[in-house]
N, C-alpha and C positions, 0 to 999 in steps of 0.2 A: 420540430420544425414549425408546428402550429404556434408554440410559445414564442419562437423567434419572430414570426410574422406579427403576433400581437405586440411584442416588444417594440418592433420597428414602427408599428402604427400607433403606439401609445401616445407620443407627443401630439400628433394630430387630433387624437381623441380628446386629450386634455384641453387643447385649444378650442375645440368645438363645444365643450361642455358649458353649462350654465355659469356665467361669470361670477355669480354670487357665491358659488361653492367651489369654483375651480382654483387651481394654484396660480392663476395669472396675477402677477405683481401689480399692486396699486401704487400710483404716484403719491409721494408724501414728502414733507419737508423734514429736515433734520437739524438739530442743534445740540448743544451740550449744556449741562448744568452742574451746579455745585451739589454734591451728594449730601452735604450737611444741611442744606436749606430745606424747609418744608416744601411740599410739592407745588402748591400754587405760586409761592415766591420763586421757586426754581424755574417754573414755566415763564413767569413774568420776566425774569432776568434773562431768559434765552430769547426773548422776542426780537432783539435786534440782530441776532446772529442766524436766523433761519436760512437754510440753503434748500432750494426747491428744484435744483437742476440734476438731481440723481447722484450728486457727489456729497462729500462731507462725512460719509460713514467711516468712523475710525474708532479704534479701541482705546486710544490714549486717555480720553476722559473717563472718569469712573462712572459718570452718569450721562447717558445719551437720551435725548428727547425726540420722539417722532410725532409729527402732527399730520393727521388725516382730516381733510376738509370735506364736509358733506354738502351736497347741493340741496338748496331749499325745495326744488321741484323733483327730488329723487323719488322714484317709484320702485316697486318690486318688493321682494321679501326683505324684512328688516334685518339689519346687520346685528349679529349676536356674539361673534367671537373675534379675538385677535389670534391669528395663526402666523407662526414664523418657524424658521429652521431650528430644530431641537439641538441645544447645546447648553452647557452649564452657564448659569447666570446667578447673580446675587439675589435679585428680586425684580419683579415687574409691577409697575403701578399703572393703572388705567384711569383716565379721567374723561368724562363726557361733558362738554360745555354747550349749553343751550344758547339760543340767540339773545336771551335776556340776561346772560351772564351766570346763570345757575350752573353749578358744577356737582356732578356725582362721581365718586371715585371708588376704586377697589384695589387692593394690593395682594400680590400672590408670591409666596415663596416657591422655590423649585418643586418641593414636594406637593404643593397644592395645584400645580399646573396640570392640566389634562394632556392627553396624548391623542393626536389625530389618528384616525383609522386608516389613513393612506398617506404615504410620504413620510419624510423625516421631519415632522412638524410637531411642535407643542401647540396646544389650543386652550385658551383661557377665556372665560365669559367676560363680555363687556358690561360696564354699568348700563343701566336702562337707557336705550336709545329711543328718543321720541321724534315727532315730526319737527320739533323746534331745535333739535340737536344740530349744531353746525360744525363742531370740531371734536375730534377724539384724539387724546394724547396718550402715547405709550411711552412710559418712562422706564428705561432699562438700566438697572444698576449693575455694574461690573460685568459687562458682556465679555465672553471669551472667544467669540468668532464673529467676524464682520458680517457673515451671512445672516446672523440673527437680526441685524439692522436692515440689511438690504432686502431681505425676503419677507419682511413684515407686511401683513395685509389684513383687512377686515373681511369677514365672510359671514354668510347667513346660517350656514350649517357645517357640520363636520365634512371635510372634503371626501372622506371615505363613504359618505352616504349619497354622493352624487353618482350619476351613471358613469362618469369617467373614473371616479374613485373605485367604484365597484368592479369595473372592468380591470382596473389595475390590480385589485385584490385577487381576482380570478387568475390573472397572469402570474402574479407572485406565488399563488398556491401551486400552479402548474410547475413553475420553475423550481420551487422547493421540493415538490415530489420528484422531479427529474433528477435533482441533485442527490436525493436519497436513494434512488434506484441502483446506482453503482455499488452501494454497500452490500447488497445481496450477492452481486457478481464477485465482489472482492472477497467476501466470506468464503465462497466456493473456491476461488483461486488460492486463497491462503491455506486452505486445508490440503491442497494438492502440492503447492509450491510455496514454501514459507519465505517469501521475499519481502524485505522491509518496505519496498515502494508500494506494495499493496496496502499496508497499514497507513502509510503516509497519505496515499490517495484517499483513503476513507476519512482520515482526520481532516484533510483539506475539504472534502465534500461536506462533512458535518459543520465545519467552521464557516463555509460559504452559506449553508442553510441558515445558521445562526445570524450571520451578517445580514442576509436578506430579511429575516424575520424581525430583527431589532431595528434595522435602518428604515424599513418600509412602514413600520407600524403594524404589520400583520400580527405581531405577537399579542397586541391588545385584544384581538379577536379570539385568542386562545387562552390567555391567562391574564389575571389582574396584576399589573406591574406599573410602578411609578415612572415618571419621566426621567428623573436622575438615574434610576437603575437602567433604563433603556439606553440612555446616553453612554453610561459606563460600559454596558455590555456590548454596545455597537463597536466601541473602540477596541475592546478586548477580543471580540470575535474577528475583527479585521486583522489584528495582530497575529492571532492564531492561524488565520487563513494564510497569511504571508509566510509565517514560520513553517507551517506544514508544507506549503508549496516549495519552499527552499529545500527542505529535507526530501521531499518527493523528487525534485530534480537531481539532488545529490545521489540518490539511490536508483533512480529510474534510467538516467542516461548511461549508455554503455561505458564500461570501464576505460576503453581505449579511444573514446570519442569526445573527451573533454579535457581541456588543459588542467593539470594537477592543481595549479594555483586557484583556478576558478572553483574546482570541486572542493578544495579545502576551505574556501571562503564561504560556501553556502551554509554550513552549520553555524558559522559565526553570524551570518545574516539572520538566521532563524533565532538565535539567542538575542541578537540586537532588537529584532522585531518584537519579541515577547517583552523584553525589558522596556522598550520604548512605549508600547501600548499600555503596559501596567502603570508606568509613571504618568502618562497623559490622562489615563482614565481615572486615576485615584487622586491626582494632585493638579486639577485643572486651573487653580488660581495662583500657583507658585510664581509663574511669570506670565500673568494674564495678557499683557499687552503684546509680548513677543512669543508666547509659548506655542501658539498655533503655527506661526511661521517656522519656529524651530522644529516642531513636530513634522511638518511637511519636508523641511530641509534635511532632517535626519533620515527620512525614508528615501531621499534621492539616491544615495549610494546603493541601496538595496535594489531600486528600480534599474539603475545602470548595470548592476551585477546580473540581474535576471536577463536583461537584453543581451549582455555580453555572453552569458552562458548559452543561451539558445543560438546566438549567432555563431559562436565558436563550435558548438556541437554540430550545427548544420554544415559548417565549413569542413568539418572532419568526417562528414558522411553519416551522421547519427540518424537512424530511422526513428528512434524515440523522440528526438528533437523535432522532427517534422510534425508529429502529432501535437507536441507541446506548442510549437509555433502557431498552429491553427487554434488550439484550445486557449492559449494564453494571450494571443494577439489582442483581442478586444480588452481584456483586463489590464494588460500593459498600457494600452492606449488610454484607459481610464486614469492610470497613474500619471501619464504624460499630461493629459488634459487638466488634472487637478494641480499638478506642479505649475503649469503655464498660467492657469487661472489665479493661483495664489501669488505668483511672483511677477507677472506681467502687468504693468500699469494700465494698459489699454483694455484688459480683460477683467471681468468680474469673477471672483472665486465661485467654483461650482463643484458639486459632488459627482456630477455626471452619472446619476443613479440609473437612468434609463440605459445608458451605454453599459453600465455595470451589470444590469440584468441580462442584457444581450450577451455580454461576456460570460456570464454564468451558463447560459445555454450552450455557447460554443465550448466552454470548458467541459461540461458534462458529456457532450457528444464526442468531441475529438479526443479528450484525454481518456475516456473509457475505451474507445477504440484503440488508443495507444497502449493502454494497460493490457488489453486483450492480446494485441499483437506481440507486445514484449513478453507476456506470459507464455504464449505459444512458442515463441523463439527460445525462451529459457527452458521450457518443458522439453522441446525437441533436443536442445543441447544436453539436458540432464538424461533424457532417455538414451541418447546416442552414447553418452559417457557411461551410463549403466550397462548398455549392451556391450560396449568395448571392454568394460571391466569384467563382465561375465565371460566374454570370449577369452580374455587373458587368463581369467581364473580357470576356465576349462582347459586352456592350453597348458597352464601350470600344473594341472592335475593329471594330464595325459602324458604318456610316454610317446615321444615324437616318432619313434620308429614303428611301434606296433599299434598305437592308438589305444592301448590298454591304460588303466589307471596306473599311476606310479606309487612308489612306496609312501610318499608324503600323505596321500589320501587315506590309505588304510591306517596309518598311525594317528591321524587327526580324527578319523571318523569311526575308529574301532568300537568305541563305547556305543555309538548310535547303531552300528551294524550288529553288535552283540545284543542290544535290546530289541532289535528287529528280528531276532531269531536265527542269525547266522552263527551256529554253534559248531560247525565243522570247518577246520582250517587245514588245508592241504598245501604242502610245500613241494614243488616240482622242479627238477633240475635236468637239463638235457645231457644225455650221455655222450662223452667224448666230443663235446662241441668244439674244443680247442683244435681238434684234428680238422674240422671243417674249415675253420679260419686259416689254419696253417697251410692246408692243401689247396683250397679253392679261393681263398682270399676273403676279406671282410665283407665284400659286396655280396657274395653268395651266403655268407653267414647271416647278413641282414635279411636276405630273402628267406632263409630258414626260420628266423625269429618271427617274421611276418606270418609265415605259414603256420607256425605253432600257435600264434594268437588266434588264427581262424579255427584251428582244431579245438582250442579250449572253449570257444563259443560262449561268451558270457551272456546271461539273461537276468531276469528279475530275481531269480533265486540263486544265481551263481555270479559272484563278483570275481573278476580275474585281475591280478595286479602283477606288473613286471617289477620284480624287486631289484633287478640289476643284472647285467650280463645275460647268462642263459638260465637265470633262476626266476621262477614264477610262484605266486601264491594264489590259491583258490579258496574263496569263502563260500560255503554252501549252507542252505537251510532247506527244510522240508523233508519229505519222505525220500528214502533210497539215496541219501546224500553220498554214501560211500560208493555205491554202484555208479552213480552219475560221475563222480570224480574219476573212477577207474575207466569209465567209458571214454572220457575226454583224453586221458593219458594214452589209451590204446589207439585213439584216432590220430595221434601225432604222426606215426610212421607213414601211414598211407596219405595223409594230407600233405606232408612235406614232400613225399615222393612224387605226388601229382604236380607240385608247384616248382620243385627244384631238382635238377639232375645231379645226384651224388653217386659215389661208388659203393654206398651201403645204406641201409635203412637208418633213419634217425630215430632213436628210442629215447625214453625218458624214465627216470626213477622218481618215485613220489612217496612221501610220508603223509599220512592223514591222522590228525588228532581230533577226536570227537569228545567234546566236553559238554556235559549237561548244562542247561542254562543257569541253574542255581549255583553250580560250581564255577561257571564262566563269569558270573556277575562281578567277581572281584579280580578276575584275571586281567593282566596287562598284555598287550600285543607283543611287547618285547620279550616277556617271559615265555609266551606260547611259541614265538618264533625261534628262540634259542632251543627250546625243547624239541620242536619239530626239526630244526636244522641238525641236531645231534642224531635224531632217528634217521634222517635222510642220509647222513654219512654211513649209518649202519646198513641202509638199503644198498648204497653203492658198494660197500665192502662185501655185501652178500652176493654180488654179481651183476648189479644194475638191471635195468629194464624190468622193474618190478615195483609193487606198491607195498608199503608197510603201514598198518593202521593201529591206532591205540585209542582205547576209550578210557577216559579219566573219570574216576568217581569224584575226585576232588582235585582242585588245582592249587598248588602251593605246597601241599604235602606230597604231591606227585604220586598219588596212589593209583595204580593201574589195575582195573578189574579184569581186563582182557587185552591180550596183545597177540597179534597174528601177523604172519608174513605170507605174502602171496606173490608168487613169481608170475612173470608174464606168460600168457597162454600161448 
């Protein structure tokens, strides 16, 4: 918010600064000349065509001549530099003419031009200015943007060294820091929820930082870079910011809150922005006279698409679009102002950079809140889906009647249970259970099965599975496994009798297979189950209501070291 207030106050600060160093435009006259003529002759030939009414700036001539008139009684700090809007040019020639007609000149290629430390300006030294100097001519060959001509002025020092320029640099440093802060938050978000909009927001923040650094001249305070490189990188950074913004909107706005045609158009807008910025940055003289207009005009559909995207998403009730509307509103307004300034005859072209900086503040604050809100919503949805999936998985693992594990669980997890020490497998079957269903009905039969589940009492060392019908499997580990299994079998009659009124006690037959862990390591549950089931039928044939146990020395060869039968007590 402090940065926002500074940005809003910045224009007033600049106007109040020292005129010799501030970006206040100076009046000058303009004419055109023949690029093939020597400079003095070209200036002389342009003498009859001077326009001093603030008009006449045009890109059609290959050479444009600007004339600055110095008052004979001027006082204050001597003028030392020509400053103008940074954009590709062929060459700039400077001439200082004294009252006696003496001329001093200097010529600069784009690589030789300096970069102002504040604003989107190049800065080149003037020839020596004396008390007798009355006119300064700036001859611009092959300008590519009309603002180079309109914003040209003479200054005494680098605008970045004035109080206004220094205040602006502090502001831009604060804004750059604010734009980088979401990267830390996004990194944390992406580790938890790998959504593409987090990456696109990071790319957008980085590209906006680069746009601020290169457009404002702040980059000069950090690294040594030439003017042409800065101009090129400014265009590329802006194209990257627009492209990443399009992809951010594509992945950020909720799936059902944007028209499919608009969503499909956003990636194409991103590709178009990258292509457009690459061509304009690397080939600025291909269509010098019309290229800037074509560049702005080519971005108009992208601007319309962004506005339509946010408007449609808001109409459909998108929460994400509400944050984007706040965060992108000033930046979209910058695009509108630039389009109007470029194509409206009554207005002068402008970059609207102060508004752009304000827009960056809005973007970093509002969009970061939007990303956080969207992240929390998606995390809540993911956690809810995961909880529901876990509930469904638990339901699919449980027998709906008894609440015990079902056969699928033991078949899928037998290797894990085996490695966890469950070496004793018991197979239990209720005696004459068909009589209960036929005599008392299936409802009473279900009550009996529930009571049996209570009697079998699973715990950490005892896993109980309903295999189907009246058949149960018990997996045990630890000491006294056989005794614990037998205790559960004997608990069935009294537990069922306490819960269900029958005409007899409900008993059970059980076979227990005890296999040492080293022998069990290669055993499959299906093989153990078939072996135990065969022994269980032997127990039933021996009179039911009893336990039979077998200890295996090896499984596969089925060698039994001890086998015993135990009838019910």
